[in-house]
C-alpha positions as CSV (number, residue, x, y, z in Angstrom):
1,X,159.4,61.2,190.3
2,X,159.9,63.2,187.0
3,X,159.1,63.0,183.8
4,X,162.7,62.6,182.9
5,X,162.8,59.6,185.2
6,X,159.3,57.6,184.8
7,X,159.3,54.1,183.0
8,X,156.7,53.1,180.8
9,X,153.5,52.1,182.1
10,X,150.7,50.1,180.3
11,X,148.0,52.6,180.1
12,X,144.6,51.7,182.0
13,X,142.6,50.2,178.7
14,X,141.6,47.2,176.5
15,X,143.2,46.4,173.2
16,X,139.7,47.1,171.6
17,X,140.4,51.0,172.7
18,X,143.7,51.0,170.5
19,X,144.2,51.2,166.4
20,X,147.5,50.6,166.9
21,X,150.1,48.3,169.3
22,X,153.2,47.4,168.7
23,X,155.5,44.8,171.0
24,X,158.8,43.7,170.8
25,X,159.8,45.5,167.8
26,X,163.4,44.8,167.4
27,X,165.4,45.0,163.8
28,X,168.5,44.8,162.7
29,X,170.7,45.7,160.1
30,X,174.0,44.8,158.9
31,X,176.5,46.4,162.6
32,X,173.3,48.4,164.1
33,X,170.1,47.3,165.9
34,X,167.9,49.9,164.5
35,X,165.0,49.2,166.7
36,X,165.4,46.9,170.2
37,X,161.8,46.0,171.8
38,X,159.9,48.7,170.6
39,X,156.6,49.4,172.5
40,X,153.7,51.2,171.3
41,X,150.2,51.8,172.1
42,X,148.2,54.0,170.3
43,X,144.5,54.6,171.2
44,X,142.2,54.8,168.9
45,X,140.6,58.3,168.2
46,X,143.7,60.6,169.2
47,X,146.6,62.0,167.7
48,X,150.2,60.6,169.2
49,X,153.3,62.0,168.6
50,X,156.8,60.1,168.4
51,X,159.9,61.9,169.1
52,X,163.6,61.1,169.2
53,X,166.7,61.6,168.2
54,X,167.9,61.3,164.4
55,X,168.9,57.8,164.7
56,X,166.7,56.9,167.5
57,X,164.6,55.0,165.9
58,X,161.8,56.3,164.8
59,X,161.5,56.1,160.7
60,X,162.4,52.6,160.5
61,X,159.6,52.0,163.3
62,X,157.0,54.0,160.8
63,X,158.7,52.1,158.0
64,X,157.7,49.1,159.9
65,X,154.1,50.3,160.7
66,X,153.8,50.9,156.6
67,X,154.9,47.5,155.5
68,X,158.1,49.3,154.2
69,X,160.4,47.3,156.5
70,X,159.6,43.7,157.6
71,X,160.8,43.2,162.2
72,X,162.7,40.4,163.0
73,X,160.6,40.3,165.9
74,X,158.1,41.5,167.2
75,X,153.8,41.7,167.0
76,X,151.5,44.4,165.2
77,X,148.6,44.4,165.8
78,X,145.9,47.4,164.3
79,X,142.5,47.6,165.8
80,X,142.9,44.6,167.8
81,X,143.7,42.4,165.1
82,X,147.6,41.3,165.1
83,X,148.8,41.3,161.0
84,X,151.2,40.9,159.4
85,X,152.1,43.7,156.6
86,X,154.4,42.8,154.1
87,X,154.3,45.7,152.1
88,X,152.7,49.3,151.7
89,X,149.6,47.8,150.0
90,X,149.1,45.6,152.7
91,X,149.2,48.9,155.0
92,X,147.0,50.5,152.8
93,X,144.4,47.4,152.8
94,X,144.6,47.5,156.8
95,X,143.3,51.3,156.7
96,X,147.0,52.6,157.4
97,X,148.3,55.6,155.3
98,X,152.0,58.0,155.1
99,X,152.4,61.3,154.5
100,X,155.8,61.5,154.4
101,X,158.1,64.2,155.2
102,X,159.3,65.0,151.0
103,X,156.3,66.0,149.1
104,X,155.1,63.3,146.2
105,X,153.1,65.1,144.2
106,X,153.3,65.8,140.3
107,X,153.3,69.4,139.6
108,X,151.7,69.7,136.2
109,X,149.6,67.3,136.8
110,X,145.9,68.5,138.9
111,X,145.2,68.1,142.5
112,X,142.2,65.1,141.3
113,X,145.2,64.1,139.0
114,X,147.8,63.2,141.8
115,X,144.8,62.1,144.0
116,X,143.3,59.7,142.1
117,X,147.0,58.5,140.4
118,X,147.6,54.7,141.1
119,X,143.9,54.5,143.3
120,X,141.8,54.6,139.1
121,X,139.3,51.6,140.3
122,X,138.2,53.5,143.3
123,X,135.7,56.2,141.6
124,X,137.3,56.6,138.4
125,X,139.3,59.6,137.1
126,X,136.3,61.4,136.6
127,X,132.9,63.0,137.9
128,X,132.5,60.4,140.7
129,X,136.7,60.9,142.0
130,X,135.6,64.3,141.4
131,X,133.0,64.8,144.2
132,X,134.4,62.3,146.6
133,X,137.9,64.4,146.7
134,X,135.6,67.4,147.2
135,X,133.1,65.0,149.8
136,X,136.7,64.3,152.1
137,X,137.9,68.1,151.7
138,X,135.1,69.5,153.2
139,X,134.4,67.1,155.4
140,X,137.7,66.8,157.2
141,X,138.8,71.2,156.8
142,X,141.1,70.3,153.9
143,X,139.8,73.3,151.7
144,X,141.1,71.5,148.4
145,X,139.7,72.0,144.9
146,X,140.4,69.1,143.1
147,X,141.0,71.2,139.3
148,X,143.3,72.9,141.3
149,X,147.0,72.6,139.2
150,X,149.9,72.1,141.8
151,X,152.2,74.3,140.3
152,X,150.0,76.9,141.2
153,X,149.5,75.9,145.3
154,X,152.2,76.7,148.2
155,X,153.1,74.4,150.6
156,X,150.5,74.4,153.6
157,X,148.5,73.3,150.6
158,X,150.3,70.6,148.9
159,X,150.2,69.0,152.2
160,X,146.3,68.9,152.4
161,X,146.8,66.9,149.1
162,X,148.8,64.7,150.6
163,X,146.5,64.4,153.7
164,X,143.8,63.9,151.6
165,X,145.3,61.1,148.8
166,X,145.7,59.1,151.8
167,X,142.7,59.5,153.1
168,X,141.1,58.9,149.9
169,X,142.4,55.4,149.6
170,X,140.4,54.4,152.8
171,X,143.1,55.6,155.6
172,X,142.0,55.5,159.7
173,X,145.1,55.8,160.9
174,X,147.5,58.7,159.5
175,X,151.7,58.3,160.2
176,X,153.0,61.8,159.7
177,X,156.4,62.3,158.7
178,X,157.6,65.7,160.2
179,X,154.9,67.2,158.8
180,X,155.5,71.4,160.0
181,X,158.9,70.9,158.6
182,X,158.1,73.2,155.7
183,X,155.2,75.6,157.0
184,X,154.9,78.8,158.6
185,X,153.1,79.8,162.2
186,X,149.8,80.2,160.4
187,X,150.3,77.3,158.2
188,X,150.8,74.8,161.4
189,X,148.3,76.4,163.2
190,X,145.9,75.2,159.7
191,X,147.4,72.1,160.0
192,X,146.6,71.2,163.3
193,X,142.5,72.3,163.1
194,X,143.0,70.2,160.3
195,X,144.1,66.9,162.9
196,X,142.2,67.9,165.5
197,X,139.4,67.5,162.8
198,X,140.4,64.1,162.0
199,X,140.6,62.6,165.5
200,X,137.1,64.2,166.1
201,X,135.2,61.9,163.2
202,X,137.0,59.2,165.0
203,X,140.4,58.7,162.8
204,X,144.2,58.4,164.7
205,X,147.4,60.3,163.8
206,X,150.6,59.3,164.7
207,X,153.3,61.6,163.7
208,X,157.1,62.2,163.9
209,X,158.5,65.7,165.3
210,X,160.8,67.2,166.4
211,X,159.7,70.3,166.8
212,X,158.7,70.2,170.8
213,X,156.8,72.7,171.6
214,X,154.0,71.7,168.7
215,X,154.6,68.4,170.1
216,X,152.9,69.7,173.2
217,X,150.6,71.6,171.3
218,X,148.3,69.4,169.6
219,X,149.1,65.5,171.0
220,X,147.2,63.7,173.2
221,X,150.1,61.1,174.1
222,X,154.0,61.3,173.3
223,X,156.5,58.1,172.6
224,X,160.2,58.5,173.4
225,X,162.3,56.6,171.5
226,X,166.2,56.4,172.8
227,X,168.8,54.0,171.2
228,X,165.9,52.2,169.2
229,X,163.9,51.9,172.0
230,X,160.8,53.1,173.9
231,X,162.3,55.2,177.4
232,X,158.4,56.7,177.8
233,X,155.2,57.0,177.8
234,X,154.0,60.9,178.1
235,X,151.0,62.4,178.6
236,X,151.5,65.6,177.2
237,X,149.9,68.0,180.3
238,X,152.8,66.6,182.5
239,X,155.7,67.6,180.7
240,X,157.4,71.1,179.3
241,X,159.6,71.1,176.1
242,X,163.1,71.0,178.9
243,X,162.2,67.9,180.0
244,X,160.9,66.2,176.9
245,X,164.2,66.8,175.3
246,X,165.8,65.4,178.5
247,X,164.0,62.5,178.0
248,X,165.2,62.3,173.8
249,X,168.9,63.2,174.6
250,X,169.8,63.7,177.8
251,X,169.9,67.7,177.6
252,X,168.6,70.6,178.2
253,X,166.4,72.3,175.0
254,X,168.8,74.1,172.8
255,X,168.5,77.4,171.6
256,X,169.8,79.6,168.4
257,X,170.9,82.2,170.4
258,X,173.4,84.5,168.8
259,X,176.1,85.7,171.1
260,X,177.6,89.6,170.5
261,X,177.6,91.0,167.4
262,X,180.6,90.1,165.3
263,X,179.3,92.7,161.9
264,X,182.1,93.9,160.0
265,X,182.2,96.5,156.9
266,X,183.7,94.7,154.9
267,X,181.4,93.1,152.1
268,X,182.1,89.1,151.0
269,X,178.8,88.7,149.2
270,X,177.0,91.3,147.2
271,X,174.2,91.4,144.7
272,X,173.3,93.9,143.1
273,X,169.7,94.3,141.0
274,X,169.9,90.6,140.5
275,X,166.8,89.0,138.1
276,X,166.3,85.4,137.0
277,X,163.4,84.9,134.2
278,X,162.2,81.3,133.9
279,X,159.3,80.6,135.4
280,X,155.6,79.8,133.4
281,X,155.6,82.7,130.9
282,X,159.0,83.6,130.8
283,X,158.2,85.5,134.3
284,X,160.3,87.0,136.5
285,X,161.4,84.4,139.5
286,X,163.7,86.9,141.4
287,X,163.0,90.6,140.2
288,X,165.4,93.0,141.4
289,X,167.2,91.1,144.6
290,X,169.5,93.7,146.0
291,X,171.5,92.0,148.9
292,X,175.2,92.2,151.0
293,X,176.6,90.4,153.5
294,X,179.7,91.5,155.1
295,X,182.4,88.9,157.6
296,X,181.1,88.0,160.7
297,X,177.7,88.5,159.0
298,X,174.4,85.7,158.7
299,X,171.7,87.3,156.6
300,X,168.5,85.4,156.9
301,X,165.6,84.6,154.9
302,X,162.7,83.9,155.8
303,X,159.5,83.3,153.0
304,X,156.9,80.2,152.5
305,X,158.8,77.9,149.8
306,X,158.3,78.3,146.3
307,X,159.1,82.4,146.2
308,X,162.8,82.5,144.6
309,X,164.8,81.2,147.5
310,X,166.0,77.8,145.9
311,X,166.3,80.4,142.4
312,X,168.7,82.8,145.0
313,X,171.1,80.1,146.4
314,X,171.1,78.7,142.3
315,X,172.4,81.9,141.2
316,X,175.0,82.8,143.8
317,X,176.2,79.3,143.5
318,X,176.8,79.8,139.8
319,X,174.0,77.2,138.6
320,X,172.1,80.0,137.0
321,X,173.5,83.0,135.4
322,X,171.2,85.9,136.6
323,X,168.8,87.6,133.4
324,X,170.3,90.7,134.5
325,X,173.1,92.3,137.3
326,X,176.5,91.1,139.0
327,X,177.1,88.8,141.8
328,X,180.2,90.3,143.9
329,X,182.6,87.6,145.9
330,X,184.5,91.0,147.8
331,X,185.5,93.0,144.7
332,X,185.2,90.2,142.2
333,X,182.7,90.0,139.8
334,X,181.0,85.8,140.0
335,X,177.6,86.7,137.2
336,X,179.3,84.5,135.3
337,X,181.2,81.8,137.2
338,X,180.7,78.0,137.2
339,X,180.3,76.1,140.0
340,X,183.5,75.0,140.4
341,X,184.9,78.7,140.3
342,X,182.6,79.7,143.6
343,X,183.3,76.5,145.2
344,X,187.4,77.0,144.5
345,X,187.1,80.9,145.6
346,X,186.0,79.8,148.6
347,X,181.8,80.0,149.2
348,X,180.6,76.8,150.8
349,X,176.9,75.3,150.2
350,X,174.8,73.6,152.3
351,X,172.2,72.0,150.6
352,X,168.3,72.4,151.3
353,X,168.2,68.8,149.6
354,X,170.8,67.0,151.0
355,X,170.1,63.4,149.5
356,X,169.4,65.1,145.7
357,X,172.6,68.2,145.8
358,X,175.2,67.2,148.6
359,X,175.1,62.9,149.1
360,X,175.5,60.3,147.0
361,X,173.8,57.9,149.3
362,X,175.5,54.6,148.1
363,X,179.0,55.9,147.9
364,X,181.3,55.8,151.3
365,X,181.6,58.4,153.4
366,X,184.9,59.1,152.9
367,X,183.8,59.2,149.0
368,X,181.4,61.5,149.9
369,X,183.0,63.7,151.6
370,X,185.6,64.8,147.9
371,X,181.9,65.4,146.4
372,X,182.4,68.8,145.6
373,X,185.5,69.2,146.3
374,X,187.5,67.0,144.2
375,X,190.2,69.5,142.9
376,X,190.7,70.7,146.5
377,X,193.9,69.2,149.1
378,X,193.4,67.0,150.9
379,X,191.9,65.3,148.1
380,X,194.1,65.8,145.4
381,X,197.5,64.5,144.9
382,X,198.5,66.2,141.7
383,X,195.9,65.6,139.0
384,X,195.4,62.2,141.3
385,X,192.5,61.7,143.8
386,X,194.4,61.2,147.0
387,X,192.0,58.0,148.7
388,X,194.3,57.9,151.3
389,X,194.7,61.9,152.6
390,X,190.4,61.9,152.1
391,X,190.2,58.8,153.8
392,X,192.3,60.4,156.6
393,X,190.7,63.5,156.8
394,X,186.7,61.8,156.6
395,X,187.6,60.3,160.0
396,X,188.9,64.0,161.0
397,X,185.8,65.6,160.3
398,X,184.0,62.0,161.3
399,X,184.8,62.8,165.2
400,X,185.3,66.8,164.5
401,X,182.2,67.1,163.7
402,X,180.2,64.2,166.0
403,X,178.7,62.5,163.1
404,X,178.4,59.1,164.3
405,X,178.4,56.6,161.9
406,X,180.5,52.8,163.2
407,X,183.0,53.2,159.5
408,X,183.8,56.1,157.0
409,X,183.0,53.1,154.6
410,X,179.2,52.8,155.2
411,X,177.1,54.5,152.6
412,X,175.7,57.9,153.4
413,X,172.3,56.6,153.0
414,X,172.9,54.1,155.8
415,X,173.2,57.5,158.3
416,X,170.5,58.9,160.2
417,X,169.5,63.0,158.4
418,X,171.3,64.9,161.6
419,X,174.4,62.7,160.8
420,X,173.9,62.9,156.8
421,X,174.2,67.0,157.5
422,X,176.7,67.0,160.3
423,X,179.1,65.2,157.3
424,X,177.7,67.5,155.0
425,X,178.8,70.8,157.9
426,X,182.2,69.9,157.6
427,X,182.9,69.2,154.8
428,X,182.4,72.4,154.1
429,X,183.6,74.0,157.2
430,X,186.7,72.0,156.0
431,X,187.9,74.0,153.0
432,X,187.4,77.1,155.2
433,X,185.2,79.7,153.0
434,X,184.8,82.9,153.4
435,X,181.1,82.3,152.5
436,X,178.2,79.9,154.1
437,X,175.1,79.6,151.5
438,X,172.5,77.4,153.7
439,X,169.8,76.5,152.8
440,X,167.3,75.1,155.3
441,X,171.0,73.8,157.3
442,X,168.6,72.1,160.5
443,X,165.9,70.4,158.3
444,X,164.7,66.9,159.1
445,X,167.6,66.7,162.6
446,X,167.0,66.3,166.2
447,X,167.1,68.7,168.5
448,X,170.8,67.3,169.8
449,X,172.6,67.9,166.2
450,X,169.9,71.1,165.5
451,X,172.2,72.5,168.4
452,X,175.3,70.9,166.8
453,X,174.4,72.4,163.8
454,X,174.0,75.6,165.6
455,X,177.3,76.0,167.2
456,X,179.2,75.4,164.3
457,X,177.3,77.9,162.7
458,X,177.7,80.7,165.3
459,X,181.6,79.5,165.7
460,X,182.4,80.3,161.8
461,X,180.6,84.0,162.5
462,X,183.3,84.8,164.6
463,X,185.6,83.7,162.5
464,X,184.5,86.0,160.2
465,X,182.2,83.9,158.3
466,X,179.6,85.9,155.7
467,X,176.2,83.5,155.8
468,X,173.4,83.9,153.9
469,X,171.1,81.5,155.8
470,X,167.8,80.2,154.1
471,X,165.3,78.6,156.8
472,X,161.3,77.6,157.2
473,X,162.5,77.4,161.3
474,X,161.6,81.0,162.4
475,X,163.6,80.2,165.9
476,X,166.4,79.6,163.7
477,X,166.2,82.5,161.9
478,X,165.3,84.7,164.6
479,X,168.0,83.2,166.9
480,X,171.3,83.3,164.4
481,X,170.3,86.0,161.9
482,X,171.4,89.6,162.5
483,X,169.2,91.2,160.4
484,X,165.8,89.1,158.2
485,X,164.7,89.6,154.9
486,X,161.8,88.8,153.5
487,X,161.8,86.8,149.6
488,X,158.0,87.0,148.7
489,X,156.9,86.3,144.8
490,X,160.7,87.1,143.8
491,X,161.3,90.2,145.6
492,X,163.0,91.2,149.2
493,X,161.8,93.1,151.7
494,X,161.6,94.6,154.8
495,X,164.7,94.6,157.4
496,X,163.8,93.2,160.5
497,X,165.6,93.4,163.2
498,X,165.5,89.7,165.2
499,X,165.2,91.2,168.6
500,X,161.8,92.8,168.1
501,X,159.9,91.1,165.0
502,X,157.6,88.5,166.2
503,X,156.7,85.0,164.8
504,X,153.7,86.3,163.6
505,X,154.9,89.6,162.0
506,X,157.6,87.6,159.6
507,X,154.5,85.0,159.2
508,X,152.3,87.4,157.6
509,X,155.2,89.5,155.7
510,X,155.9,85.9,154.1
511,X,152.0,85.0,153.1
512,X,151.9,88.8,151.6
513,X,148.9,88.8,154.3
514,X,150.8,92.4,155.7
515,X,152.8,95.0,153.9
516,X,156.7,94.0,155.0
517,X,158.2,96.8,156.7
518,X,162.0,98.4,157.2
519,X,164.0,99.4,154.4
520,X,165.9,97.3,152.5
521,X,169.0,99.0,151.5
522,X,169.7,99.8,155.3
523,X,173.1,98.9,156.7
524,X,172.7,96.0,158.5
525,X,172.4,95.9,162.7
526,X,175.7,95.9,164.2
527,X,174.3,96.4,168.1
528,X,175.4,94.0,170.5
529,X,171.4,94.8,172.3
530,X,170.1,91.1,171.2
531,X,173.4,89.6,171.0
532,X,173.4,87.4,175.0
533,X,176.1,85.8,175.8
534,X,179.7,86.1,175.6
535,X,181.7,85.0,172.6
536,X,183.2,81.8,174.1
537,X,179.9,80.0,172.8
538,X,178.1,79.5,176.6
539,X,175.0,80.1,176.2
540,X,171.2,80.5,179.3
541,X,169.6,77.2,178.3
542,X,166.1,77.9,176.6
């Protein structure tokens, strides 16, 4: 029997061997059953992955285990004791800690201040706390210095601080939500080494991930959840990524690989000599940025977070005016335009943080469809919002972009991450933009939604769209981009050919470990050699 059709079978172990046992967990929300009779057994001292599509029920299940939500049915046992976890405090007291995908650190605090915040009674706020942080850091290879300012640290270090925070509070069971989403390859390797150290010391790690190759490389066991219920308990040694994807979504693992080149000689977005000051000491956060994107071209920007990507997006979108330099849309200087003017002129925007900048989570879907386009048809009739037309167009977007929702009247916050992202993309593409600024367009979405988003971007590229793609997913950058540039300390370097560059070369350039090569001012590559397949959108399986 193949892995894709294997039933869930109980592990040959006694209850004393399990750190966590969830039996018959069911959780209902109005109009939806998020979890239905979930079964999950996690052995003590292992790394256990939970995989599934967005909306499959993974996050709800982890929130139940962390005490954020309470199940309607079912039981939770921790280290052989059945517990009722009514709050995160109950979970922490039971030895469970959770590291969320979006870090919750105060940049203007030191590592020590962030770690002890809310846990001052454990070791105080002085030398005893400092000594305990160093002890934990040394014991688990976290390489954390208590007196460092968080604002000065990279993404990988911040994640280690989050892990240290839960260990400081006595956690023996760690839940990690998408722990590699924002890490470069070298940082992923370091994180997995940390997880192995934790396991070697007897701790148990549970993590949610959509990166199946990474899951297979580090997990001891995998639980697959589909449509709210457990469908398989898998030994990673017996499956590959393709089979795991089939268990999750019923299809082969998707690939972002583009087709034949569609790059033209018509520039749509040109950035020349752009500086932006505003860092500590008024230092430059963007320094001499030169970049041109042509119709039918995707230019990918690779970089460790905090090196100027967000500021580059803000300049292009009119959120911040450059200190020096110019930004052109076609032949028009838009350097001092307001956001609304830039949007109306034909620049679409997929924000890095969909919750903060892309959606009103408490508003219904049809109102979210209007956001950023409240002066454009079909959302307006004369000076007034046309609610009827906006609702009708929202219904069209839901169908055309496969936004899975019971209604356009539910709140955006009730959708899974992948469906929220498809709603945003549908909204932006519905206005036929000339340029699309796509910041981490598939961050935190499952393989099915990821494939759909890749297809939408490729289809728009074939129609002449110019795309500025910023992503921490190197597979995405290499697969979608016509050329890749690296941003480091506010400067663009390199002109990397996606057909020949390796993940290690990009990772080295992103971290400054090796000099980026290539001519930064070179013309975009239009060779069809790296683009396989036909322009029909059909692809070979990954």
